[in-house]
KETORKE-6011 format. One record per residue: x, z, y of N, C-alpha, C, O, CB in turn; residue in one letter. Coordinates in steps of 0.1 Angstrom, whole numbers, plus 5000, padded with zeros to 4 digits. Glycine has a CB too. Layout:
! residues N
XZYXZYXZYXZYXZYa/...
This chain:
! residues 198
363931516491363231436501364231336507365331376510362631526512m/363831216507364731106513364631106528363531116534364330966507i/365731106534365831106549365930966553367030906554367031186554k/364730906556364630756558365430716570366130606569363130726560l/365430796581366230756593367730746590368430666595365930846604f/368230846582369630846579369930726570371030666572369930976571k/369130686561369330566553369330446562370230356560368230556542v/368430426571368330316580369630306589370130196591367130316588k/370030426594371230426602372430386594373230316599371430576607e/372530426582373730396573373630246571374730176571373630476560k/372530186568372330046566372829966578373429856577370930006562q/372430006590372829946602374329946604374929846608372130006614r/374930056601376430076603377029976593378029906597376830216600e/376629966581377229876571377029736575378029656573376529896557l/375929696580375629566585376629526597377129416597374229546589a/376729616606377629596617379129576613379829496618377529706628e/379529666604380929656599381129526591382229466592381229776590n/380129486583380229356575380329236584381029146582379029346566a/379529236595379529126604380629136614380929036621378129116611s/381229246616382329266626381829266640382629256649383329156624g/380529266642379929266656379729396662379729506655378629186656g/379529396675379229526682377829556679377029466676379629506697a/377429686681376029716679375129646689375529626701375929866681p/374029606685373029536693372329636701371829746696372029456684v/372229616714371529706723370029706720369429596719371729666738k/369429816718368029826715367229806727367529856738367729976709k/366229716726365429676738364229776739363729826729364929536736q/363929796752362729886755361429806752361529686751362829936769t/360329876752359029806750358829716761358229606759357929916749a/359229756773359029666785359829536784359329426787359429736798g/361029546779361829426777361229336767361229216768363329456774e/360829396756360229316745358929246750358729126747359829406733l/358129316758356929256763357229146773356529046773355929356769r/358229166782358529066792359028936786358628826791359529126801l/359828946776360328816771360128796756360628696751361728806774h/359428886750359028866736360128826727359928736718357928756735k/361228886728362428866720362428976709362329096712363728866728v/362528936696362629036686364029036680364228996669361629006674n/365029076688366429086684366928956679367528956668366529196674f/366728856686367228726682368628706687369028776696366228606688k/369328606681370728576686370728536700369728486705371328476677p/371728556708371828526722371428386725370928356736373128566727p/371728286717371428146720370028126721369628036729372028056709l/369128196714367728176715367128236728365928216731367028236703d/367928316735367428396747366928296757365828326763368528476752f/367628196761367228106771365928036768365028006776368228006774l/365727996755364527936751363328026753362227986757364627886736l/363528156749362428256751362128266765360928276769362828386744d/363128276774362828296788362128176794361128196801364228316796m/362528056790361927936795360427936791359527906799362627806790t/360127976779358727976774357928086781356828056786358728006759r/358528206783357828306790357528276805356428306810358528436789d/358528216811358228176825357128076826356228086835359528116831i/357127976817356027876817354727946813353627896817356427766807s/354728046804353528116800352928206811351828246811353728196788e/353728226822353228316833352028256839351128326844354328336843l/351928126840350728056846350628096860349528136865349428096838n/351728086868351728126882350928016890350827896886353128136887l/350328056901349727966910350927866915352027906915349128026923p/350527746918351527636922352327686934353427636936350827506925k/351727766942352427816954353327936952353827996962351427846965s/353527976940354428086936355628046928355427956919353628196929c/356728096931357928076922358628206919358428306926358927976930t/359428206908360128326904361628296903362028186899359528366890m/362428396908363828376907364428506901363828616902364428356921q/365628486895366328606889367628616896368628556891366528576873f/367728696906368928706914370128756907371328726910368728786927p/369928836896371028896888371228816876372028856867370629036884n/370628696875370728616863369628636853368928746854372128636856g/369428546844368228556835368528656824367628686816368028426829k/369628726824369928826814369228956819368929046811371428856812d/368928966832368329086837366829056840366429026852369029136850d/366029066830364629026831363829136838362729116843364029006818l/364329256839363629376845363729376860363029456866364229496839m/364529286866364629276881364529126885365329046881365929346886n/363529096892363328956896362628946910362129046915362628876886f/362528826915361828806928360728696926360928606918362828766939e/359728716933358628616934358428576948358228656957357328676927v/358328446950358128396963356728336963356328266954359128276967s/355928376973354528336974354328256987354728306998353528456974i/353828136986353528056998352028016998351627926991354427916997r/351228107005349728087004349327937009349927887018349128187013p/348427887002347927747006346527757012345927647014347927666993d/346127877017344927887024344928017031345728107029343627877015e/344028037041343828167048344728177060345428087064344028277038g/344828307065345628337077347128307075347728277084345428487080y/347628317063349028317060349528177055350628167050349428417050y/348628077057348927937053350227897059350427907071347827847057l/351127847050352427797055353527897055354727857057352227737069g/353228017053354328127053354928137039354228097029353728257058g/356128187038356728217025357128367025357828417034357928127023t/356728437015356828577014357528617001357128566990355528657015f/358628687002359428716990359228866986359228956994360928696993l/358928886973358729016967359729046956360128956948357229026961f/360229166956361129206945360329286935359529366939362329286951s/360629266923360029346912361029416904362129366901359229246902f/360829546902361629626893360729676882359729756885362329746901q/361029636870360129666859360829786851361929786847359929546849v/360029886849360430006842360729986827360029896821359430126844s/361630056821361830046807360530086798360430046787363030126802p/359630156805358430196797357230106801356130136797358130346801i/357529996808356529896810356029846796356829826787357029766818y/354729836793353629826802352929956805351829946811352629726797p/353430066802352830186804352930236818352330336823353330296795h/353830176826354030206840354030076847354629976843355330286842e/353430066859353329946867354729916872355530006875352329966879a/355029786874356329746881356329796895355329816901356529596880p/357529826900357729856914357929726922358729646919358929956916k/357029706932357029586940357229616954356529706960355729506937v/358129536961358429556975358329416981358829316975359729626978k/357829406993357829277001359129277009359429367017356629267010c/360029177006361329167013361229097026362129097034362329097004k/360029027028359828957041359029047050357929097046359028827038t/359529067062358729147072357529077076357628957081359629187084k/356329137074355129057076354029147083354029267081354529007062v/353329087092352229147098350929137089350329037088351929087113y/350729247082349629247072349029387070349729477070350229187058h/347729397069347129527068347529597055347429727054345629517068p/347829527044348129587031349629597028349929637017347429517021n/350429557037351929567036352529637048352329577059352529427033i/353229747046353729807058355129747062355629657055353929957056d/355629787073356829727079358129747070359129687072357129777093l/358029847061359129877052359029797039359929797030359230027049e/357929717037357729637026356929697014356729637004359029597020g/356429817017355529877007354229807006353629757016355330027010n/353729786994352529706991351329796987351529876978352829596981v/350229776993349029856989348129756981347329676986348229907002c/348329766967347529686958347129786947348029846940348429566952l/345829806945345329906936345929896922346130006915343829896935n/346229776917346729766903348229816902348729826891346529626898i/348829836913350229886913350230036914351230106913351029826925l/349030096916348930236917347930296907348130286895348530276931r/346830346912345830416903345130326893344630386883344830486912e/345030196895344230116886345130046876344629956869343430016894d/346430076875347330016865346830056851346630176849348730056868w/346829966842346629986828347529906820347929796824345029956824k/347929946808348929876800348429736796349329656792349229946788p/347129706797346729566794347029466805346929346803345229566791v/347329526817347729436828349129386826349829446818347529506842l/349529276833350829226831351329176844350729186855350829116821n/352529116844353229066856352328956862352228946875354629016853i/351728866854350928766859349828816868349428766878350328676848n/349128926863348028986870348529046884347829026894347529106862t/349729096884350329156897350529036907350229046918351629236894v/351128926902351428816911350128756916350028726928352228706903i/349128746908347828696913347228796923346628756933346828676902y/347428926921346929026930347629016944347029026954347129166925g/348928996944349728976956349228846963349128846975351228966953l/349128736956348628616962347228636968347028586979348528506951y/346428716962345028746967345128826980344328806989344228816957h/346128906982346328986994346528887006346128917017347529076993l/347128777004347328677014346128587017345928547028348528597011f/345328567007344128487009343028567014342128517021343828406996t/342928697011341928787015342428927018342329017011340828797003e/343128937030343629067034342529167035341429137039344429057047p/342829297031341729397030342029507041342929577040341729457016n/341129507051341329607061340829747057341029847065340629567074y/340129757046339529887042340529977035340230097034338329857032e/341629927030342630007023344029977029344829917022342529987007d/344330007041345529957048346730047046346630167044345229947062p/347829987048349130057050349530037064350130127070350230007040l/349229917070349529897084348129907091347429817092350129747086n/347930027096346630057102346329977115345229937118346530207106h/347329947123347129857135346629727131345729677137348529847143d/347329657121346929527117345529527111344729437113347929467106a/345229637104343829647098342729667108341729597107343829777088a/343029737119342129757130341829627137340729597140342629867140a/342929547139342729417146341929327137341029257142344129357150v/342229317124341529237115340029267115339129187115342029237101l/339729397115338329447114337629417127336429377127338329597111r/338229437138337529437151337629297158336729257166338129537161e/338729217155338929097162339628997153340828977155339629117176n/339028937144339628837135340428727141341428687136338628777125p/339928677153340628567160342028627165343028557165339828517172k/342028747171343228807175344228827164345428807165342928937183m/343628877152344428897140345128767136346328767133343528947129f/344328657136344928527132346028487142347128437138343828417132e/345828507155346928477165348128567162349228517163346328507179s/347928697159349128787157349828737144351128737144348628927155n/349128697134349728647122350628527124351728517120348728617111v/350028427132350728307135352028337143353028287141349828207143r/351928427153353028467162354128527153355328497155352628567173r/353728617144354728687136355328587126356628597124354028797128a/354628507120355228407110356128307117357028257111354128337103m/355828277130356728177137358028247142358928177147355928127149a/358028377141359228447146359028497160359428437169360528367145g/358328617161358028667174357628807173357528877163357028577181g/357228857185356728997186355229007185354528927190357229057200y/354829117178353429157178353529297183354029387176352729137164v/353029327195353229457201354729477203355429397209352629577192g/355229597198356729627200357529587188358729607188356829777202q/356929517178357629487166357929337165357129257167356729527154t/359229317162359729177160359629137145359929217137361129157165f/359129017143359028967129359828837128359628747136357528937126f/360828837119361528707117360728597112359628617106362728737107p/361128477115360328357111360228347096361228367089361028227117r/359128317091358928307076358128177073357528167062358228427071c/358128077082357427957079358427847075358027737073356627907091m/
């Protein structure tokens, strides 16, 4: 019986020795899906990243940054600047940590901007169904970003993390709008201070 894996391993060793290069780091399924690289030489990496960023099809009011450099695709930030609704004019920064088993596990998303919002608590945890029980491998980063954007255009008081903000939105939308404006301008809502995010 031929041991196929041993043969492939031996072929890889011979190829590495012949080329004099170091072993190529095997990419996880998540890395492959995020930037669609099939073990290409490093020079092609930037071209792939540029293409993938442009393929994200983000709303015009969203931008993406790679604080650790574009070599670390599994950790990035998305800035959302809603162009309608209660949060018009604010800028909200989210960090994304993508698991090596992505797309089988949803990315971990945190809001780095302290915000008065029914679906985002004061520690930055986000209540978005597709990040929890409704995640499916057919969903992608683009879907998550649109979901986050939608939280700012249509906050949901029925599934809150910040129960106080949800109650105000449900019972007194004008007061909620006033609280959002005060928080985004840099001020107190109740006993909580919110840094300026406009």
